[in-house]
N, C-alpha and C positions, 0 to 999 in steps of 0.2 A: 428299400423301394427301388433305388437305382440299380442294385445288384440284380435284383430278380428281373427288371426290365431288361437290363443288358443281355442276362443269360439267356431269358426266352427269346430275345431278337436273333442272337447268336446261333442257339442251338436249336432252334425250332423252325427258323423262318428263312433259310437260305434263299438268297434272291436268285433267280435262273439269268443267265446270260442273255441280254437283250438282242432283237435283231437289229441290224444296222440301220434300218429305217427309222426305228424308235429313237436310236440315238441322235440321227441327224436333226431330229426335231427340238433336240435339248440344246439351247444355246449356252456356251460356256460364259461364267461370269466375265464381264469386260473390264470392269475397274480393277486397279492394282495400287493399292494404298502404299504409298512411300517407295514405289518403283518408277522409274523412267516410262515414259509414254513411248509409243510406236516411232515418234519422229526422233527419239534419241539415238545417238550413234551405237551401233552393235557392239556386244561385249568382243575383247579381242580374240582372235581365232588362234587356238592353240597350234593347230597345224602349221600355220603360217610362221609362228613364234619359232617353232622347232627347226624350220628351213632358215629363217632370218638370222637368228642367233646361234646357230650351229649346234644347237643342243641335241645330242644323241636320242632318237625316239625311244630307244629302249629305257634309257635313263628317266626321260619323262613318264613312260607308262608305269617303271617301277616305283618312282615317286608319288604318282597319283593314287596308285593301288596301296602303298604305305600310309597314305593319308585318310582312306576312307574305308579299308577293309578291316574287319573285326572279326575273324573266326573264333570259334570256342577255344578256349585256352589248352595248348598243346595240341591242335587238330588243324587240319588243312581247310581250304574253302569250301563250305558245303553249298550244295545246289540241291534243287528240287529232281526228283527222279521221275520221268516220263510225264506225269500229270500234275497238275495244281490246281486247286478249287478256291475260289474267291469268294468271300461273304462280306457284306457291308451293312451296316445298322446304324439306326438312329439318323437316318438321311432320307430326304424325300425320295420316291421309288424312282422318279424318272433321271433324277441326278444320280441315284444309286447305280442305276443300269448303265449310265453313261460311264461312271468309274468303273464298274465291273468289264464292261466292254473293251474300254481303252487299256485296261490292264491284260486282259486276255489277247489283245493283239500282241503287245509285248512279248507275252507268253508265248504265243505261237512263234515268234521271230526268233527266239533261242532254240527250237525244235520241241517244245513241250506242247502237251495237249491240255487246254483249258478243261475244268471238270463239266460234267454234264449238269443240265438244270436239275436242282435239289440235291447236288452232291453235298457231302459233308465238308465244310469249307475248314481248310487248312491255312489260308490267310485270313484273319479276322480283322476287319478295319471298323473302328466304332468312333463315330463323330460324336462330341460331348461339349457340352458347355462349361462342365466343371471336370476338366481332364483329370485333376489330381485325385478327385473322389473316383471317378471311373476307374483309374489305374489301381487304386487301393481295393475297391470292391471287387475287380476282376481278380486280383492277386489272392483275395481271401476266399474267394468263390472257387477258384480253379487253381489252387496252389500248386497241385501235383504236375499242371501243364505248364508251370512256369520253372519249376524246379524238379526235373525228371528224377534226380536222385542218383544219377550216375555221372561222374567226372566227364569232362571235356564235352559236355553236351550244350552248355551255355555260358554267359561271362561270369557268373558268379553272383554272391550275395550282395557285394557293394554295387554292381551294375543293375541289381533288381531294385535296390533302394533308389537309385538314381531315376530308374524308370517311373517309380511311384512319385517322385517329387520335381521332375523336370519341368522346366520353364519354356521349352522349346514348342513351336508349333504343332509339330509332329513328333511323337515319340514311338518307339517299337521295343519289342522283346522278340527274340529269335532262338528256337531251339533246334537241336540237330542230333542225329543219331549215327554212330559208325556202322556201316554195314559191310560185311564180305561180299565184294564184287563177284566173287565166282559162284558162291551158293545163295546170295540174297537174304542170309540170316543177319540178325543183330549180333553184333560182335560181342558188346558188353551186356551182361544179363540184367534186365529192367527190373525195378520192383515189381513183385506180384508175378512175375514171369517164370515159370517153371524151370528147374535147375537143369543146366546144359548136361550135366551127369551127376549121379548122386549115390552114395553109399546106402546100404540096408538101414542105417540109422541115422537120424538127423538131430545130433546133439550138439555140434560145434558148427561154425561157420564154414568149416571147411569140408563138412560132409556134404555140403551143397553143390560141391564141384567147382570149377573155375568160373572166375567172375568174367572172363573174357576169353574168345577163341580167335586165335590168329592163324589159322591154316595157311601155309604159303607163304608166310613173311619172310623177307630176307633182310640184309642189313642194308640193301640199297632200294629194293622195290617193296612196296606193301599193298596188298590185294584190297585193303580196306578203303573204301570210299566213305565220304560223310555226306549223308542225306539230310537236308531241310526237313523237319517234321511239323513245324508249327511256326507262324509269324503273328504276332499280336501287335496291331497298330492302333493307337489313339491320336486322333486328330482333334484339336482344340479349336472349336467352331469360331471362338471370338479372334483368335489369333490368326486364323487364315482369312478373314473377313477381306474381301476385296481381291483375293488372289484368283487368277483364271483357273478354273475348274479343269481345263484339259491339262496345264502345267501342272497342278496338283495331282492330278491322276498318275501323270507320268512319274513324278516324284516318288508317288505309293508304289507304282509299278517296280522302280528300282530297287527300293527297300524291300520289297516283296520277294524279289527273286535273287537277291545277294545279300551277304552279312557284311552290313554296312556299319561303321561305328557310329553309335547313336550322339557320341560328341566329335561328329566329323567336321574336320574344316577343309572344303575342296580346294582351298588355294586358289591359283590364277586359272584353272582349268575351264574349259567351255563345257560345263556340265549342269544338268538339272538339278543337281544336288546343291548349286549355289542360290537356289530359288528363295531361301530365306536368309541368305548372306547379307550383311551389312554393305551398301553401297554397291555400285555397279548395276547392271542391268542383266537379269538373269533371262536364259533362252527361254521361249515360250513352249518347249518342250523337250523330249530327249533329243540330244546332239548326236552327230555322227561319232564324238569321241564317247559318249555313253554307250550307244549300240556296239562299237567296238570292244569296250570294256566287258559287255554282257556275253558278246559272242566268244571273246577270249576265255570268259570264265565256264562257259557252258561247253567248249571245244577242248579244254585242256585236259591233259592225261594226267590225273591226280592220283599217280602210283609212287611218287618219289617217297622215301621214309621220313624225310624232313620236312615239317610242314611248311617252314621257310620257302624251301625249294618249290613246293607246291603253289605257293603264290608266285614264286618266279616264273612259273610255266604259264600262269595267267597272264602276267606282264608280258611274256615272249610272244604268247598267242595275239594278245591285243596290239602288239606292236606290228605283227605281220598284217592285221587285218588294216590296221591305220594306213600301212604302206600300200595296200590293194585299193583303199578309198582314194588315196592320192593319185595312184596310177589311173584310176577309172575317171577321176576329175580331170587329170592331165589329156586322156584320150578324147574326153568330152569336150574339151576347150579347142 
């Protein structure tokens, strides 16, 4: 019964992005169970730590990305290409519209276009009272959407098992596809896709032609980019009780737009990803550090042959953006 309900909600009833007037009427939940109140001292500012401790900014951004990023195995950091459509299920309509609108604002901030009303959602956010059951039901009902069947498109079987048994307040599964940036074609042939080239007879696997096309690749540069194709997020309603809805929506925005490690440890950084960390006082929404990360991710030139170097491009771009933020703050002062 739960499977049918979730599939119907996600597949047939996408929620159109609301007007900003509607969102303003939806008050975020104010209570924060187990968290410091508004009079508590703010969390340490990472940008000040970089200056006071003399820690190189490039080292800090690299460490942050190492802590939180989890691209598919052997691939670079995947991003959405041009547009992204958000869908929310099992949540009261006004609250769902608030979440969609808040995420859409972040989508626009990185240069993407939110999906039009009634678009087919590529980011599915499900609120569930039994998150384990919801995860198992979704994997059973949409197995091919979790495991596409091509290497380098997800985190593998062990991660999928962890997705179904996680005790975290929010769990997610992300899939990506390698795309030739010059032609826009999928590089790896997907299950059910017509062969790239084939002989007159199809008797052996080799008769279907190559499994991948890498036109224009070199030992240094690679024309292949990694596009996010789907993100499935399950929110455990009981475990997020009392969390500010705006902060939760910003948390969901970050994991909707970037390949974040499901077992992440954000460390000492001033980030919305610390929303469910033990101790401390998490920020009320996306921080300047978070925005610098997203801008660095979506502006990075992801053409290096080495996946590790591609993440390095993100760290370099993030550091440059943080320096710009600091310079702007200094000028304002």
